[in-house]
N, C-alpha and C positions, 0 to 999 in steps of 0.2 A: 563426630569428634566429642569425647566426654571431656568436659572442662575439669581440669586438676589445678589445684592451687596448693601453696605450701607455706609454711613458716619454719624458719631455721635458726632458733636461738642459740646463743653461746652460754654454756653453763659456768660462767666464770664470775658470777656475783649474785646479787639479789635479783629476783625475777622483777623485771622492769615493767611499768604501766604501758611503756611504749611498746613492748612485745605483745602485750594483751591488745592494744589498740590495733596493731597490724594483724594479728591472728583473727580478731573479730571481723575485720573487714574481708580477710581471705576466706573465712567461713561463710560469711554472708554471700560473697560473690560466687563461690562454688554452689551454695544451695540454691541461689537465684536461677542457675543454669543446669540444675539437676546434676551437678558434678560431685567431686570428692576433694576432701581437704586433708592435706598430709602434714604431719609434724616430723621434722628430723633434727637431730642435735648436731650443732657445728662445734665439735670439741677438739678441734685441730691444734689449739693452744694448750698443749699438754701441762705447761708450767702453771696455768691458772684454772683449768677446767677441774671440777670436782664432781664426784657422784651426788654429793649433797645438794650442790647447786642445780644439777639436772633434776633431781627429785622435787626440789622447791619449784622449778618451772613447771613441772607436769602437775604438781599438787595445786598451784596457784591458778593455772588456767582451767583446771577442773573445778576448782572452788568457785570460779566466775561463771561456770556453766558451759564453757567451750567444749567442743568435741571434734574429734578427728577420726578419719577412717583407717589411717595407717601411721605408724609411729613406733619408737622403740618399746612403748609399754603395751601396745596392742598387736604389734606385728604387721604383716602384710606381705604382698607378693614382690616387693621392690626393695627389700632390705639388703643388707643391715642399715638401720635408720641412724646410726652414730658414725660421724665421718671418720673417727679414729679407727673404726673397724673396716674401713673401705680402702685402706692404704694401697694395697695391690691394684685396685681398680684405677686410682690416680696415677700411679706410676706407670702402668700400661699406657694410658692416654697421653701422659707426658712424654714418654719415650716416642710415641707416634708423631707428636708435634715436632720433636728434635729430629727425627728422621726425615720428616718432610721439609725441614729448614724453616719451620714456623717458630721454633724456640731454640735457645742455645744454653750450653753450660757456661756459667759465668764464674770465674775463679777470682774475681776482684776481691781484695781484702777490705776489712772495715777502715783501715787507714787510707788506702787508695780511694775508697768511695767517699770519704770525707774531703779529701783533696779535690776530687771531681765535682762535688758539690760546691765547694768554695769557688772553683773556676767558673761553674755555671753561674753562680750568683753574681760574679764580677762581669760576666758577659751579658747578663740580663736574660738568659734562657731559664726556662721553668722546669724542665724534667730531663732526666737522664735517658738518652736514646742508645739503641745498640751500637751506634758508632762511636758514642762516647765511651762505651763500656769494652769495646774490642780490645784484645790483646794480640800481639803477634803470635802466629801459629806455633813457632817454636817454644814461645813461653807458655802457651797453653798446654803443649805437650809435656813441658817440663814440670808444671804444676800437677798435671794429671799423674805423671809417672811417680811424683813424690807422694801422691795420695792426698793432696791438699783438699779441703772442703770446697764445695761449690753449691751454687743454686742454680735453678733452671729459670730463665727469663724468657718472655715472649718477645717476639719480633713485633714492632709497631712502626706504622708510617711516620716519617719525619716531618712531613708537610701535608696540607689539605684539610678537609673538613669531613668529620663523620656526621651522618644524618641518622638520628635515633627516633623512631616512632613510638609515642606514648599514648596510651589509651585516653587520658585526660588532657594532656598538654599539646597533642599533635605532634608535629615534627619539631624536633630539638637539634639544634646544630652546635657541635663542639669540635673546637680546633685540635687537630692531632698534636699540635705542638704543646698542648696541656696535658697529654697522655704519656706516661713513663713506660720504660720497658719492664713491665710488671714481673716480679718474681711469681713463678707458678708452683714451684716445689722448693721448700726450704732445705738448708743443708742437713737437717735432721730427717729428711725424707717425707715430712708431713707437707700436704699442699696448703697453699694460701686460700683464702675465700673465694678468690676470682676462679681458680681452676675448679676447685671443689663444687662450687655452687652451679657452674655451667655443666660439668660432668653429671652431677646428681640430678639437675633439673631435666636434663635430657634422658638419663636412664630411668627416672622415675615418672617420665611422661608428663611433666609439668607443662600446661598450656598457657597459663597466665601467671606472671609474676607480679604480685602486689607488694611493694616494698616502700620504705621511707624515701623521701627525695633527696637524702644525703647520698644516695647510690647513683644519682643521675650521672655523676662525673666518671663514674666507673662503667657506665653502660657501653661506651665504645670499646673497652677491653672485652667485655662479654660478647658484644656483637662480633668482633673480630675472631674470638675463639670459636664461636658458632660457624663462622665462614670457614675457618681452618679445618674444623672437624667435618664440614659438609652437612651440618644439621640445620634444621629449621628452628629459628629463634622463638621462644615464647613470647606472647604479647606482653609488654611492659606497661606497668601502670605505677607511677611513683606518687604516693600519698603525701599530703603535706605534713610536716613535722609538728609534734606537740610543742607548745610554747609556754613559758613562763608568763606571769601576767605583764612583765616588762617587755614581752615579745622576743626575749632571748630564747635559745633552745632549751627545753625542759632539762633541768639538771637537779641533782639531789641537794646541791648547795642552796638552792633557792625554793625548792618544793620537794616534799616526800616523793620518791619516784618508785619505791618498792611496793609490789602488791602486798607482800607480807605486812608491811606498816599498815596499810588500810585495813587488812584483816584484823590485825591486833589491836587497832584503835577503834574497832567497833563499827566499821562500815558495812552495810549490806552488800554482798556480791551483786545482787540484782541491780542496785544503785550504781555501783562503780561501772558495771558493764553498760548500763544505760547512759551514764555520763561519757564513757568513752565512745559510744555509738554517736553521741552528738558532736563529737570532735570533728568538724568539717563536713557533716552529713546531717540531713534532716528528714523527718517523716513527711509524707505528702501533706498531711494536715498540719505540719508544724508543731505537733505536740512535743512537749519537752519530756514527758514522762512516758516510757514504753518498755515493754519486755523484750527479751531476746526473740521470742516467737514472733511478736509484732514486727520487729526489725527484719527478721528473715523473711517474713511474708511481703514486706513492701520495699525490700532493698533494690535500689537502682544505683549503680556506680556513678551514673551521670549526675546524681545529686550531690556528689562530693564537691565542696567548694575548695579551691586551692589556696585561699587565704590561711595563713598559719593559725590553727585552732589554739585557743588559749586554755590551758589547764589550770582552773582556779579552784583551790581546795574549799573556798568559802562557798562557791556555787555548787560544788560537789556535796558539801554538807548541807546546803539548802535542799538539794534534790534528795539526798538521803533521808532527810527529815520528812519529805513526802512519802517516801516508802514506808518509814516507820509508823506514820500516823494512819496508814491504810491497813496495817496489821490489827487483827483482832487481838484483845488483851491476851487471851490464852496462846496465841501464836507468837506475840512478843515476849511472853514469859519463856516460851520454849526456845526462842531465838537467843535471849539473854543468857539463859542456862547453857546452851550449847557453846556460846561464844566465850564465856568467862566464868559464869557463876555455877560451875559444875564441881563435883565432888573431887575429881582429879586435880583440878586447879587448887582446891581448898586444901588438899592434903599436901600440896607443894609450899603453900604460903604458911600454914600454921606452925610449923617449926621455927620460923622466923619471927612470928608475931607473938606467940603465947608467953614468952619470957617477958614481954613488955605489958602483958594484960593483967588487970586486976579484976575487970568485970568483962562480961560479953560486950558491953558497950564500948570498951576500948578497941574493938577489933576494926571496925570500919575506918576510924580516923586514922589507924596505923597503916592500913593497906589501901586506901582509897586512891593513892597515886598510881597503883597498878592498874587501875580501870579508867583513869583519866585520859582523855584525848590531849588535853592542853592543861598545863599546870598554872598558867596565869603568872608567870614570873616578871619580875621588874628588876632594875638595877638594884633596888632596895633589898631584894631577896639575898643579894650576894654581899650587902655591905657588912654584915657581921663577921665575915671571915677576915683573917690577918692580912691577906694579900691585897695589894691595890687592885681595882677592877680591871685595868688594862692587863695586869699580870695574870689575873684569873682567866680573862678571856683567852691570852696567849696559851695558858695551861690547858684550857678546854680544847683548843684548837689541835694542840699537840696530841692531847689524849684521843681526839677524834681519828687523827691520822693513824695513830698506833692501833686504835680498835678496829678501823676499817681494813686493817691488814690481817686480822684474825681470820683464819680460815674455819676454825672449829670454836663455835661460841659456847663456852661453859664457865663456871665460876673459876675453876683452876687457871684457865688460860687467860681470862680477864685480869685475875689478880697477878699473874706473872707479867703480863704486859704493862699493867699500871705500875707495878713495884719497879720494874726495870726502868720505866720512863722517869719516875720520881727519882730514882737514884742518878740517872744521866743528867737530870736537870739540877741535882743537888738540893731537892726539896724533901723535907721529912714527909713520910707517907701520910701521917695525919693531916699535915697542912695541905698536902696534895689532894687529899680525898675531899677535903671540905667544899670546894666548887663542884665537884663531881656529885655529892650528896644533893647539893641545892638543885643542880641541872636534872638529876634523874628523879628525885623524889620530891622536890620543892621545899625541903627542910633539912637541917642536919641532925634532926632527932629521930631519924628512921632507923631501921635495922640496916645492916651491912650494905653498902652501896653495891658491892660485888654481887651478893645474893639477888639484890633488887634488878640489876642489869641482867643477871641469868634469867630471872623470872619474867622481865619484860621482853627479852629477846633482842637480837642484834638490831633489827631494823627500827624499833621503837626507841631503843637505848640511844643509837647514833642520831636519830631524828631529834630527840631531846637535847642532845649536845649541841646540834646545829642550831636549834631554837634558842638555846641559852646564849650561844655566841652572838646571835642576832639581837637578843635583849640587851647585850651588853655593848651594842653599837656596831657589831659586825666588823669586818676587816676588808679593806679595799685590796686590789690587786697588787699594788706596790707593798703593802704591809705583808700580804700572804706570801709574796715572792721572797721577802726578807725573812719571814718566819720559816718558810720551807727550807731555806738554805740553812738556818741555824738548826732546824729540826734534823736535817739530813746529816749535819756535822756531829750530832749526839752519838750516832752509832759507830 
C-alpha cells in the first residue's frame, strides 16, 4: 500500500498558518512512509471562494518550501483537484445514498427549521435527527411537484455510541445523540465538506487523513458514510489545534494568522516553517532550530504531543533572529533585496514620497513605516486627533470590519469602502482618516493612507488596525457585540 495524505484548504480568505501547519505534517508523514502528498481545493462555497485566494494559498505554501505531487497547479491522475469541478461526481454518489435509503430529500423551509431547533432546545435535545425532519409523504410529494428547493441529508442513528479509531488518541467514543442529520448536498447542488471530503478521499486513494482536532466530532458522520458506500476508511489522525498564548484557539483577533502577513513583515520562510514544525512535535535531539529536510528525515508521528501548541509571535521572532544571524552578509543582502528593497518596490513608493522630499535623506524617514514590523504605537500616538480615544477605537474597529470584507485590495476599493463608512457614521473624511493614518503609518504626516494601505497589502494593513485597537485598550466581547449591532445597522 502506498501511503497517500492530503490537504484541502478553502480559498475563502487569507492563507492561514494553520493550513501550513497541517500541510507540513501531511507532507512529512507521507515522506516518512515513502508516500505521496496531495493538495486539493475545497471551493464548494461559491459565494466566498475566489481565484485570488486559491492562488495566494498555492503561492504561500510554495514560499514556505512545501511540495505536493498532485494538485490543481501540477495536475495528476486523480483530478480535477478543485471540488467545484467535481459536481457530477458528488451528485452521482449522493443519488446512490438516496437510492439505498441512507439519505433523503429534505424539503423543510428555513422557518420550519428554526421552529424545530427552538423545540429541540426546549426539550433538551442537541441535534436534529431524521425523525425530527420527516414530513408526511403527501406533503413531500406536494412540495416536490411544486418544484420547491430541497437539500439531501444523511440518515444517522438516534441512539448508541460511535467508536472512532485515531492514530494518536486511540479509540474515541462519541454519542450518536450529538450527531445531526447532516446536509450532504445543498439546495444549489453543491456538496458540503462532509460528502465531498469522503468521496474525494476515497477516489483519490487517500490512506491517512491528518487534520485538526476540530474535526473529531465530525468523524462519526464520515465513518458512517464510508460504511454506507462500502468503502474502507482511511486512518484518522487528529492533530492538536494551534493556540494563542492565552490557550484559546488561534485567531486573527489575537495573533496575525495569515502567511502573507509574515512574508510581508520580513520573516524568513525557513524560520516560519521551522516554528510550525515545533508546534506539538520535536526533533529526537530536542533541537529548536531545524530545516525542512531535517524534519523530513527524522519525522515520526508518534512524537506529536496532544497538548495545545502555543503560537507565540515573540518566540517566532526569536527563532527568526537565529536564522538571520546564520546568514552570510551577502546572503542577507540578497534576502533583504528580494523581500522589499528591490527596484519594483522602489518604483511603487517613489511617486508618493518624492513630492515630500527636498533631499535624498528625506526618503527613509518618509517610508520607513512600510518596512517596519511594528510601529511602537501608544495611546499618546492618537492623542493629537480630534476624537476621543474610545471613539477612535470604535472607528478603527468599524474600519477593520469594512476592510476585512474587501475581496479585491487596491487603492480605489479601499477609498470607496472608507468613504462610504465615514458617510454612514457621519464623520468628515479628514477626521475619519486621522486614526487610520496613525494606525497604518504611525503619524498623520505621511502620504495618503489609502496609498499606504495599498502598498502595505491587505494582511499587514489589517494587522496594524488590530494592533492599534489593542494599543487603545481593546474591546471585550460585550462591547464588540454592541458595536457589531451598531455597525450592521449602518448599512
